[in-house]
N, C-alpha and C positions, 0 to 999 in steps of 0.2 A: 777330706770333706768334698762332697759332690759340688759341681759348678753351680747348681741352683741353690744349694744350702749355703754356699760361701757368700752369697749376696743377701741372705735372709736374716741377718742379725745386725745389731748396733751395739756399740760399746760407749761407756762414759769415761772420758779421760780424767787426768788429775785436776784439770781446770773446770770440771763438771760440764764439758762440752760433748755433745753427741758426735760420735765418729761412725760414719757408715762406710762399709766396704765399697770399693769401686765397682761399678757395673762393668761386666764383661760382655763382649759380643764375639760371635764366631763367624768367620768367613770361610765358606766351604765350597769347593768346586768339584763336581762329580761327572761321571760318564766320559772320562778322558781315555786316551790310549795309554794303557799302563806302562810306566817307566819311560815312555818315549815322548809324549806330549810335553811341550814347554809351556809353562803357565806364568802369567804376569797379571797381578791384581794391584791396581794403583788408584790413587785419588784421580778423578777426572777434572776437566776444566769447567764442568757445570752440569746442570740438569740435561739428561739425554745425550751428553757428549761421550764419544768414544776416543777422545784425545786425552792423552796422559798429561797431568799437571806437572810438567818438568821443572817448573820454577817454585817448587814447594819451599825450598830454602835458598838463601843467598850464601855463597861461600865467603869465608874470611880469607885474608892473605896468608898463605902457608907454602912452605917449600916442598920440594919433592923428597921422597925418602922418609916421610913421617908415618908413624904407626897409627894414625887417626885421620879422619875427615872431619874438619871443624866447620860448623855452620854458624852464621850470624844469629844470635839469640837462642831460643829454646827449641829443642826437638819435640815434636808433638807427643802428647801423653799416650796416644794410641799406637806409637811405633812399637813393633815387636822387639823383645829384649835382645834377640839375635836375628840376623837376616842379611839383606843386601841393601847397600846404598849406591846410587848411581850419580856420578858427577857429570854434569853437562858443561863441557868446555866451550867457551865462546858462544854462550847461549844466545839464540836468536840471530845468528850470523850465518853466512854461507859456509863457514868452516866449522860449524857446530859438530861436536863429536861427544861420545860418552865413554867414561871410564867406570868400570863396575868393580866394586869391592865387597867382600864378605866381612861383616862385622860380628864381633863376639860379645860386645857389651856397649852400653851407652854411658858416657861420663857427663853427668849433669852438675858438676861441682863448680864450674865457672860461669861467667856472664855469657859465654858462647859455648854451647854444648858440642860434644864430640862423639862420633861413631868410632869406637876403637876397633881397628880392622886387623884381619889376618895379613901378615906381610906389611908392606909399606906402600905409600902413594907413588905412582909412576911418574908424576910431574907436579910442578908448582901450580897453585890455583890462586885466584883473586876474586874481587867483588863483581867482575864481569861474568863469572861462572855461577851456575846454579846446581842444586842437588835435589834428588827426590828419593823417597824411601818406600818402595813397594811393600805391601803387606805380604804378598806371596811372589816369589821370583825364583822358580825352581821347576824341576821335572815332576810329572805326576808320579805318585807312589805306585807300588805293586798292585794296588786295588783300583788304579785309575782315578785317584782323588788327590786333592791338596787342601789343607786346612790349617788355619791359625786362629787362636783366640787372643783378642787384644782388649785393652782397657777401652771402654766406650766413653767418649766425652761429648760427642755431638753427631747428629746425622751428617753423612758425607756422601757426595756423589762419587761413584767408582766406575772403573772400566775393567773388564776382564778380557784378556787376550790369550787364546790357546793356539799354538802352532806346531805342526810336524809335517815333514815332507811327505807328499802323497795324499794329504788330506786338505780339504778346503779350509782356509783359515777361519777361526771363530773369534768374534769379538762382540761384546754386548755391554751396554750402559746399564747401570743399576744404582742402588742407594743402600749404603750401610746404615741400618737402624739399630736401635737398642736390642731388638729380638735377634739380630744377626741376619745373615743372608746365605742362602744356598743357591748356587748357579749350576744348571745342568748344561754342560757343553754339548753342542751338536757336532758330531764328528762324521763327516761324509767323505768317502774316498773321492779324490780328484781324478775324474775320468780322463783328463788330458795330461796328467803327470807322466813324464817319461823318465824312468830311473837311469 
């Protein structure tokens, strides 16, 4: 079923309640340096902000060597089914650092949701640590693009960051809306870059 058609129907369940499919929105970044540009699209700290919202989730207490990253409460409905979760250790302090994990699924079965990761966690975490879940956190594809379709639950302010050595860094604030968003990256060679 095409993306447009998948949202164009309603069903009546056994309790005679109307069930509508979730609305989906696509985030797409184009005009990047194919396979080389590094792309990050995250929720931002607010309207017009180019600062990543690194405190999207509060971590629970968990040991090192776990096959998951567990956050306090629920993971957002618009989280991609697979992707990257970044844990911000010692959030807001001079020793702040980030651990980056690839996750293969989301476990929503308990009171606190889990990103099920490839491998295991490199250290223990606690409630002083935070986590965030980029919609896109990868290299541009062979066409110089990056794209993800997510469940749309509300308008959100976003920041798009594109980096590659030899090019002037690109970052822009925007807003994810129900119709989705396409960002055209401006890639300009850095005239003072010395390899």
